[in-house]
C-alpha positions, 0 to 999 in steps of 0.5 A: 561304066559303074553299075547302079544301086538297084532302087537308085535312079538311073534315068530322069527325064524333066519336063522334056520337050521335042519340036519338029518344023515342017515346011508350009505346015505347023510345028510338030511337037513330038513330045510334050512336056514329058517326066519320066524316072527309071529306077536302076535295074528296072525295065520301063516299057513306053507304049502307045499307037504309031505317032504317039511319040515313043521312038522320039522320046527314046531317040531324044534320050539317047541323043539322036534327035535335038530336044527343045527344052527339058532335062535329062539326067543319068544317075544324078548328072545332068546331060547337056540338052539341045545339043547333045549327041549320041556320043555325049549320051554314050559316054554317060552310059546310054546305048540304043538298039534299033528294030531294023537289025539289018540296016543298023550294021555296016555290011563291009565290017565283020562281026568282030569289028561291028561289036568292037567299034563302041569299045575302041571309040570309047576307050581308044584301043586297038589291036587284038584286045579288040578281037578278044572283048568281041569274042567275050561279048559273043559268048555272052549273047549266045553266039560261037566264036566262028561268027566273029569273022562273018558279015552281016549278010551271013546272019539270020535276023535274030543273030543280027539283033544279038550282034546289034544287043553285043555292039551296045554292051561294048560300050559298058552301058548301065542303060539300054534303050530298045526301040521296037527291038523285037517286033520284026522277029518270028515268035519264037526267036522274039522270045529267045531274044526277050530271054537274052535281054532278061539275062543280061539285065541281071548279069550286067545289072542293067537298065532298060527303056523298052519301046514297043506296040507288043503287049505280050513282050511288055508282060513278059519283060517289064516292071513298069509302064509309061503310056503315050498319046499325042507326046503326052504321058497319060499314065505310068505306073508298075506294070502289074497295075497298068496292064492288068487294071489300066484306068486311063480310058486310052490305057483301057483301049489299048489293053482291050485291043489284046484279049489274051493279056492276063486276067482279071481284066479291067472293063474295055474302052473303045477308042473313037476314031482315029488319033488327031494330027500331032502338028495340031493336037486338040486343046484340053485333053488330047484324047477327048475326040476319041474318048467315050467319057468326054465332058466339057472340061476335057475339051478346054483343060489339059489333065495333069498327072496325078497319084491314082490307084497305085500309078499316075493317070492324067484324067479329069473324070477318073474317079468317075470312069472308074466307078462307072466300069468298076462292074466290068462294063463295056464301052 
């Protein structure tokens, strides 16, 4: 897969909707009209609470769940929607690495075959070329050649995740979606994998969609951050602005829950109650029932994403809230 020039748009997602049917209950609109662009060789961290739609968004982009409406473009080329498969996405240059490193690997295959399988399927190659390719990628991810003939059960969790990354690399992608790919790892191993991802990004000119709830990992690896709440995009911008100076009340609440995130810090907001059911989201702003700054307009009208303070924010009262909290108050 040909690398993309730095600064061009690697992935463009426009007005994406993903809806799931539920028996004897209302449909769940897991992703609601989300539009995001990833510059080539950037890392976009997609953050939010469990149930916010992060993984569904990544899986839709990777062709693992069908989208209802919307467009996905890779380097300006539009992919077929609705019926798009993982193979379609892979052919366009998108691969995925998931959290469950053990469950994602075929336990009956040696490591060399696991790594080389995407290349075999896409390039129709066989024989010793596949083993040679696997050995080269194994070296790239920091594992010795003796691992080629091992099986997944003979590897540690961090080693298995390296093999998952290697398998994604074998398809020669330009974009890799990492869905909670370091969340199940010990801290030291997590840091090693993050360092590996950073090196691979540079050497292979990759673009990452990084799905996580780990704010430390966001600061360490991301260039941009997008915040989802009940399937809606509420804030989107460069990592330094969004994490160090969050503006949307929900983003403030997320960042405020991690007291060690970088300084200076914006004033903390505490979200009230629990998130609503994604199958029956509230009208207006989906966060309004938990927001301490709610006004009548928030209960009735969906806020649009608008440019504010170096990022995009979807909040009717953003200027008022920012002014109110500018002195570092806590709500």
